[in-house]
MILO-649614 format. One record per residue (C-alpha): x, y, z. Coordinates in nm, 3 decimals. Layout:
residues N
SITE     east    north       up
SITE        X        Y        Z
...
***
This chain:
residues 295
SITE     east    north       up
SITE   -0.130   -1.923    0.774
SITE   -0.465   -1.834    0.611
SITE   -0.465   -1.665    0.282
SITE   -0.752   -1.569    0.061
SITE   -0.864   -1.543   -0.296
SITE   -1.184   -1.341   -0.344
SITE   -1.201   -1.342    0.030
SITE   -1.232   -1.714    0.032
SITE   -1.005   -1.862    0.297
SITE   -0.739   -2.125    0.227
SITE   -0.495   -2.249    0.481
SITE   -0.124   -2.256    0.359
SITE   -0.017   -2.627    0.375
SITE   -0.363   -2.758    0.377
SITE   -0.575   -2.935    0.107
SITE   -0.617   -2.644   -0.106
SITE   -0.299   -2.425   -0.092
SITE    0.072   -2.522   -0.088
SITE    0.394   -2.394   -0.198
SITE    0.525   -2.380   -0.572
SITE    0.849   -2.568   -0.627
SITE    1.147   -2.387   -0.748
SITE    1.333   -2.487   -1.080
SITE    1.664   -2.324   -1.027
SITE    1.805   -2.681   -0.964
SITE    1.745   -2.773   -1.341
SITE    1.852   -2.452   -1.500
SITE    2.130   -2.523   -1.755
SITE    1.979   -2.856   -1.863
SITE    1.742   -2.791   -2.126
SITE    1.577   -3.134   -2.137
SITE    1.532   -3.148   -1.762
SITE    1.391   -2.787   -1.750
SITE    1.135   -2.856   -2.032
SITE    1.042   -3.199   -1.864
SITE    0.960   -2.995   -1.538
SITE    0.760   -2.752   -1.727
SITE    0.557   -3.021   -1.902
SITE    0.512   -3.201   -1.577
SITE    0.422   -2.916   -1.350
SITE    0.270   -2.665   -1.608
SITE    0.498   -2.377   -1.454
SITE    0.862   -2.293   -1.377
SITE    0.939   -2.082   -1.062
SITE    1.284   -1.932   -1.113
SITE    1.467   -1.722   -0.862
SITE    1.685   -1.433   -0.965
SITE    1.638   -1.450   -1.333
SITE    1.653   -1.075   -1.360
SITE    1.906   -0.837   -1.213
SITE    1.729   -0.694   -0.897
SITE    1.875   -0.359   -0.987
SITE    1.688   -0.351   -1.308
SITE    1.371   -0.443   -1.128
SITE    1.436   -0.161   -0.875
SITE    1.483    0.092   -1.168
SITE    1.160   -0.012   -1.340
SITE    0.972    0.004   -1.004
SITE    1.099    0.369   -0.959
SITE    0.982    0.468   -1.312
SITE    0.646    0.325   -1.271
SITE    0.583    0.461   -0.913
SITE    0.686    0.798   -1.052
SITE    0.444    0.774   -1.336
SITE    0.174    0.684   -1.070
SITE    0.277    0.978   -0.856
SITE    0.250    1.213   -1.158
SITE   -0.104    1.070   -1.221
SITE   -0.192    1.155   -0.846
SITE   -0.247    0.773   -0.772
SITE   -0.003    0.791   -0.465
SITE   -0.065    0.925   -0.118
SITE    0.200    1.188   -0.080
SITE    0.192    1.155    0.306
SITE    0.411    0.853    0.236
SITE    0.719    0.796    0.051
SITE    0.671    0.728   -0.337
SITE    0.867    0.406   -0.286
SITE    0.594    0.266   -0.063
SITE    0.341    0.266   -0.336
SITE    0.047    0.359   -0.115
SITE   -0.265    0.459   -0.293
SITE   -0.412    0.801   -0.246
SITE   -0.754    0.828   -0.102
SITE   -1.037    0.706   -0.329
SITE   -0.784    0.577   -0.592
SITE   -0.798    0.238   -0.719
SITE   -0.550    0.018   -0.921
SITE   -0.548    0.005   -1.300
SITE   -0.459   -0.206   -1.595
SITE   -0.194   -0.033   -1.784
SITE   -0.153   -0.279   -2.070
SITE   -0.115   -0.128   -2.411
SITE   -0.021    0.202   -2.245
SITE    0.263    0.279   -2.477
SITE    0.361    0.596   -2.294
SITE    0.467    0.353   -2.014
SITE    0.497   -0.004   -2.154
SITE    0.708    0.101   -2.458
SITE    0.954    0.312   -2.281
SITE    1.313    0.199   -2.210
SITE    1.276    0.211   -1.839
SITE    1.006   -0.066   -1.874
SITE    1.142   -0.270   -2.183
SITE    1.498   -0.290   -2.025
SITE    1.332   -0.521   -1.767
SITE    1.079   -0.740   -1.956
SITE    1.294   -0.756   -2.274
SITE    1.629   -0.768   -2.095
SITE    1.897   -1.004   -2.239
SITE    1.880   -1.250   -1.948
SITE    1.510   -1.311   -2.015
SITE    1.543   -1.320   -2.388
SITE    1.835   -1.556   -2.351
SITE    1.647   -1.780   -2.112
SITE    1.363   -1.834   -2.362
SITE    1.601   -1.887   -2.660
SITE    1.750   -2.167   -2.457
SITE    1.411   -2.296   -2.337
SITE    1.264   -2.313   -2.699
SITE    1.596   -2.404   -2.857
SITE    1.509   -2.169   -3.127
SITE    1.492   -1.778   -3.201
SITE    1.206   -1.620   -3.012
SITE    0.981   -1.321   -3.035
SITE    0.788   -1.148   -2.757
SITE    0.450   -0.972   -2.807
SITE    0.478   -0.603   -2.866
SITE    0.180   -0.556   -2.628
SITE    0.277   -0.581   -2.267
SITE    0.039   -0.652   -1.972
SITE    0.110   -0.425   -1.684
SITE   -0.097   -0.439   -1.376
SITE   -0.137   -0.206   -1.073
SITE   -0.336   -0.405   -0.824
SITE   -0.498   -0.209   -0.533
SITE   -0.550   -0.320   -0.183
SITE   -0.824   -0.603   -0.180
SITE   -0.766   -0.666   -0.550
SITE   -0.721   -1.010   -0.701
SITE   -0.746   -1.194   -1.030
SITE   -0.991   -1.481   -1.110
SITE   -0.893   -1.801   -1.223
SITE   -0.828   -1.836   -1.588
SITE   -0.640   -1.983   -1.882
SITE   -0.441   -1.748   -2.101
SITE   -0.537   -1.926   -2.418
SITE   -0.880   -1.767   -2.422
SITE   -0.719   -1.427   -2.464
SITE   -0.439   -1.513   -2.708
SITE   -0.521   -1.830   -2.887
SITE   -0.512   -1.744   -3.259
SITE   -0.148   -1.825   -3.319
SITE    0.052   -2.105   -3.166
SITE   -0.060   -2.264   -2.863
SITE    0.294   -2.276   -2.738
SITE    0.305   -1.927   -2.606
SITE    0.459   -1.907   -2.261
SITE    0.379   -1.622   -2.007
SITE    0.651   -1.481   -1.789
SITE    0.507   -1.319   -1.484
SITE    0.729   -1.052   -1.323
SITE    0.665   -0.906   -0.983
SITE    0.801   -0.547   -0.991
SITE    0.926   -0.532   -0.628
SITE    0.932   -0.777   -0.351
SITE    0.606   -0.945   -0.301
SITE    0.515   -1.109    0.025
SITE    0.214   -1.357    0.051
SITE    0.018   -1.066    0.189
SITE    0.043   -0.866   -0.138
SITE   -0.150   -1.114   -0.334
SITE    0.110   -1.310   -0.561
SITE    0.007   -1.507   -0.841
SITE   -0.119   -1.853   -0.765
SITE   -0.113   -2.174   -1.000
SITE   -0.366   -2.450   -0.987
SITE   -0.096   -2.721   -1.021
SITE   -0.222   -3.005   -1.253
SITE   -0.477   -2.784   -1.424
SITE   -0.280   -2.807   -1.758
SITE   -0.405   -3.174   -1.771
SITE   -0.779   -3.084   -1.707
SITE   -0.893   -3.225   -2.055
SITE   -1.257   -3.141   -2.002
SITE   -1.192   -2.776   -1.932
SITE   -0.922   -2.762   -2.206
SITE   -1.183   -2.901   -2.456
SITE   -1.440   -2.659   -2.363
SITE   -1.343   -2.335   -2.195
SITE   -0.983   -2.371   -2.346
SITE   -1.135   -2.354   -2.695
SITE   -1.294   -2.026   -2.630
SITE   -1.197   -1.684   -2.781
SITE   -1.311   -1.384   -2.590
SITE   -1.339   -1.162   -2.881
SITE   -1.520   -1.415   -3.094
SITE   -1.757   -1.544   -2.815
SITE   -1.779   -1.249   -2.601
SITE   -1.779   -1.447   -2.285
SITE   -1.641   -1.320   -1.937
SITE   -1.277   -1.439   -1.939
SITE   -1.236   -1.584   -1.587
SITE   -1.336   -1.939   -1.542
SITE   -1.409   -1.911   -1.175
SITE   -1.360   -1.689   -0.866
SITE   -1.399   -1.977   -0.616
SITE   -1.059   -2.151   -0.575
SITE   -1.209   -2.418   -0.356
SITE   -1.466   -2.519   -0.607
SITE   -1.217   -2.602   -0.864
SITE   -0.997   -2.816   -0.635
SITE   -1.290   -3.006   -0.515
SITE   -1.437   -3.060   -0.865
SITE   -1.124   -3.122   -1.060
SITE   -0.834   -3.190   -0.816
SITE   -0.507   -3.040   -0.804
SITE   -0.379   -2.778   -0.542
SITE   -0.320   -2.420   -0.566
SITE    0.034   -2.325   -0.530
SITE    0.194   -1.995   -0.449
SITE    0.510   -1.821   -0.306
SITE    0.634   -1.506   -0.186
SITE    0.880   -1.331   -0.442
SITE    1.187   -1.124   -0.441
SITE    1.285   -0.877   -0.700
SITE    1.437   -1.076   -0.996
SITE    1.215   -1.376   -0.939
SITE    0.977   -1.488   -1.223
SITE    0.683   -1.743   -1.260
SITE    0.658   -1.889   -1.621
SITE    0.356   -2.095   -1.737
SITE    0.189   -2.222   -2.040
SITE   -0.152   -2.110   -2.188
SITE   -0.338   -2.414   -2.038
SITE   -0.216   -2.345   -1.687
SITE   -0.505   -2.226   -1.468
SITE   -0.390   -1.930   -1.252
SITE   -0.525   -1.632   -1.055
SITE   -0.400   -1.430   -0.763
SITE   -0.444   -1.411   -0.405
SITE   -0.600   -1.117   -0.243
SITE   -0.378   -0.812   -0.184
SITE   -0.429   -0.756    0.167
SITE   -0.178   -0.482    0.225
SITE   -0.242   -0.102    0.193
SITE   -0.001   -0.091   -0.099
SITE   -0.026   -0.137   -0.479
SITE    0.102   -0.454   -0.619
SITE    0.299   -0.403   -0.955
SITE    0.359   -0.681   -1.195
SITE    0.399   -0.747   -1.558
SITE    0.301   -1.040   -1.803
SITE    0.514   -1.078   -2.097
SITE    0.451   -1.331   -2.363
SITE    0.721   -1.551   -2.559
SITE    0.710   -1.797   -2.838
SITE    0.914   -1.938   -3.113
SITE    0.977   -1.692   -3.398
SITE    0.891   -1.942   -3.667
SITE    0.542   -2.027   -3.531
SITE    0.211   -1.838   -3.607
SITE    0.149   -1.526   -3.402
SITE   -0.189   -1.396   -3.260
SITE   -0.223   -1.068   -3.469
SITE   -0.387   -0.886   -3.183
SITE   -0.068   -0.834   -2.990
SITE    0.199   -0.741   -3.235
SITE    0.292   -0.424   -3.428
SITE    0.353   -0.066   -3.332
SITE   -0.012   -0.030   -3.218
SITE   -0.153   -0.370   -3.145
SITE   -0.523   -0.384   -3.185
SITE   -0.568   -0.581   -2.868
SITE   -0.900   -0.693   -2.758
SITE   -1.157   -0.544   -3.015
SITE   -1.490   -0.708   -2.916
SITE   -1.465   -0.858   -2.570
SITE   -1.667   -0.678   -2.314
SITE   -1.831   -0.464   -2.589
SITE   -2.208   -0.482   -2.573
SITE   -2.368   -0.792   -2.431
SITE   -2.137   -1.014   -2.261
SITE   -2.220   -1.388   -2.190
SITE   -2.160   -1.485   -1.820
SITE   -1.917   -1.752   -1.763
SITE   -2.153   -1.945   -1.525
SITE   -2.392   -1.962   -1.840
SITE   -2.124   -2.116   -2.061
SITE   -1.999   -2.354   -1.791
SITE   -2.357   -2.499   -1.765
SITE   -2.372   -2.539   -2.154
SITE   -2.034   -2.705   -2.143
SITE   -2.111   -2.914   -1.850
SITE   -1.805   -2.802   -1.656
***
């Protein structure tokens, strides 16, 4: 099977792309779970959420998209097919959606909060800002570390990526560059960047093959069912495959950390300030910075 990222082809099961391994077998054993996370840089967990909660949130979001005339009304709303000329959108920080019970009941549900209390072995907090993405057909996300966007508090923040609906490979699920959390040269250069302070484009690369050839590792992905999640750390390189269907891909990123560690002030409070300088005015291309860093 051939899949693409930025229209660059990779064969599933070949050198560049393989399957992520599931972590359900080590659930309930905190030491084993944390050891798996440290070794792999991610945890793929099936069925962490109640699928009925995912369905309810999906219905809420599709209704919002329909009210905004984003959906093709020649098809059922549940199909999530874009109206002609409509593109996807980033809805992070849109409190009219992300602060509503229909959304928070999923991404702050007792099962996910309980998981992270067990994972960290301590009380946790989640950022008030929520990242919600509506990815259009042909859309994808470039390879990046999350630390460059939210690195002003503890570095032990964890991302919980939630597909809001079943997500076959053709819809462009998230992909992890397995082993990238040990790429010391990238961590010590790109990984120390702050997009608001440095005003550099955030994605490290849009070429998945270049990264494997130059640094090693292998991209890993999976299809997802409602209730599945992908959890990873701030120094795990990730992006997404291309959405090659005619439907929107809905997903959310929620961040968790220990409550007793420093917090990045951009992402907390009733109205988080979020990015205040990034992409404002002249922005330094990542290609220029990579040459400067020698990566």
